[in-house]
C-alpha positions, 0 to 999 in steps of 0.5 A: 192764729190772729189775736184780735180775732172777734168772736159772736156768740150770735152766730152757730156758724161764728161758735163752729169757727171757734171751735175750730180755733180753739181745737187747732190751739189745743192741738198746738199745745199737744204738737209742744207737747210732744218735746216739751210743753209751750203754751202760747203767749195768747191775748186775754180774750183768746184765753177766754174764748171758751167761755164766750163761746159757752155765753149764746146770749152774748153777756160775757163780759171781754177782758180788759188788756192783755197779757203775756201770762197764761189766765182763766185756765185753772180751776178753783181748787188750784186757786185755793192752792195758792192762797192757802200757800200764802197763808201757810207761809214760814209767816206762820213760824212767827205768830205766836210771838207776834200776835198772841203775845202782845195780845193774849188768850184771850184777845189773841183768840178772838182777833185771829177769827176775827180777822179772818172773818173780816178779810174773807168778808173783805176780799168776797167783795172784791171777787165780786168787782172781777166783771165790771162795766162788760169787762173782765178786770186782771189786775188790781191796778186796772179795777181801780183805775176802771172805776176811779180814774188814772191817778188812782190807777198809779196810786194803787198800782204804788201801793200794790207793788211796794207791798209786794216788793216788802213781801218778798223781800220778807220772804228772803229774810225768811229764806235766810233765816232758815237756812242759818237756823240749819247751820245752827243745828251742826255747827255753831262757830258762825262762820255762816252769817245771815246776810250770806244766808240770804244772799244764798235764798235769793239766789236759789229764789231767782234760779227758781222765777226762772223756770216757773213762768207765769202762776199758772205754771206753779200747779206740781208746786203747789203740792210740794208748798203744801207738803213743805208747809205740813213738815214744818207745821206739824214739827213745830206744833208736834214739838211745841206740845212735848215741850208744854205737855205733862205727859213728859214730867222730865222735862224741866220747863219753867212755869209759863208766863202768860202775861202781855209784856211791857208798860203800858204805852209800849202794851198800846203800840205793840196791840196795834201793831199785833192788829196789823199783823193780824191783817197781814196773816190772811190777805195778799193784797193781789186777789185780782192777779189771782182771780184772773186764773181761775175759769170761768164762773169766775165769780163762783169758783173765787168764792170756791177758792175763799171759802178753801183758804178761810176753812181748811187751809187757815187749821194750820195756822191756828194750830200751830200758832196756838200751840205755841203761844200755849207751850213757850207763853210770853217768851214765844221765839219770833221764829217757833223753831228757835224755842222747840226741843227735839233732835236735832235731824227733826228740826232740820227737817222742818228749818229745809221745809221752810226755806224750801216753801219759802222758795215758792210762796215768794213767787206767787206774791211776784208774780203781779211785778213780772207779769207787768215786765213780761207783758210791758217789756218781753217779747211776745213771740214764742214760747215762755221757754224760748231762749229769748224769753229765758234770757229774758226773764234772767235780765227782767227777774234777777234784776228784781229779786237782786234788788230784794236780796240787797235790801233783804241783807242791808234790813235783816230788821225789815218786820218793822217796816213791813208793820209800817208797809202793811198800814199804808198799803195792806189795810187800804188795798185790802179793806179801804179800797174793797168796800169804798169801791163795791159802794161806787159800783153798787151804790144803785143797790145797795139799802141806806144800812149796806151803805152805812155798813160799807161805810163805816168799814172805810173809814174805821180801816181808815183810822186803824192803818194811820194808828198801825203807821203811827206804832210801826214809825216808833218801833223803827225809831226804837230799833235804828238805835239797836241794829246796823245795816248787814246785821247778823241777827 
């Protein structure tokens, strides 16, 4: 089947030919189902051909470039679960300590809600830019390059790569911490150190990456990820409620202190860092790549997925964050499961669930890099489970995750560097670029008030990113005298 077949939407005979071609593709997949489903590595024009055939007026935009991954096949609710998998990852177990403790009840609660509203707005803007200039842009860098040119294309790709690399490394650290916490529940001899746990986590993440060829192939794993998230969130919530509730008066617990710790200058910098964590909690930095997998109508379905993420999908985050802070106040641990008291086996289940969910969540944030490597350097022949394609994934993805794992083991206090990365990449990608690109593309359709609003966002978030970067650099300098490479934290 010719990958460059032209689709005419004005000719009924051409539409019939297209339907026949698509039927042949479906038949191919059904034939492969007799053994193991092996989707064709088709260019994106063919993957979106059904939508093009449905548009009899010929207004359906072309997709900007070919890709080795599947796109345009996922329902909006699957994409919604991808987004909520990132939101409710094991990182939520640290938000009580990293957001609520520096901000307190009023600022922390208002900050979480306000950050959700602002993030929803910025992501909706970005979603509406998915089809610009008669093309559907399936990568963030493609969209930025189309609007600004080659230099901004390269800058956007660099920012996104650094951001996702740091997030992936952070996930491996989280998984290692969950493994170590599980081990410490049963043996307190310190034999299994954090760098060893991180190495095990990286190996498991690599095995998972070998077997899941592209983002759309997660499917059932998204359901399992949701289950794992609910397990550790419900356990952390219930045990925190049990620890802090007056219904258990036999629990000896010191009076909770909700005051913000530290000196005045320390509070200022910790507040800025907490604001950066608020942004990190809701945003992926890879919305166009996620949106590329969704079925047409692309913008409408993506908005449904975003509403799901920022309503129902965010409730578990709020529940565990508020409950953890309510129960333990300013003494809340940076990993909530280390603060809770309860049966060992229940805490073990929570930690193992956090470990397994982290393995799945990492694959989502690594998928843009996998897509780039598969498209640029992959064979482009055969199904994703052909021997040569499996070997390619083992070598290339294995090498990528090996680097992630080495960095994670060497710098287990990576949270400081992640704050700096968030300031230099997450803020620009999610807020500054999204608002400015919308200004550039829609400039003739916006009123003066609307233009002023978007410029206010561009300038405001640029200043906030600069402040967050200064705060992160200060934190790195302070912690560099405390921690060492391959530390057993």
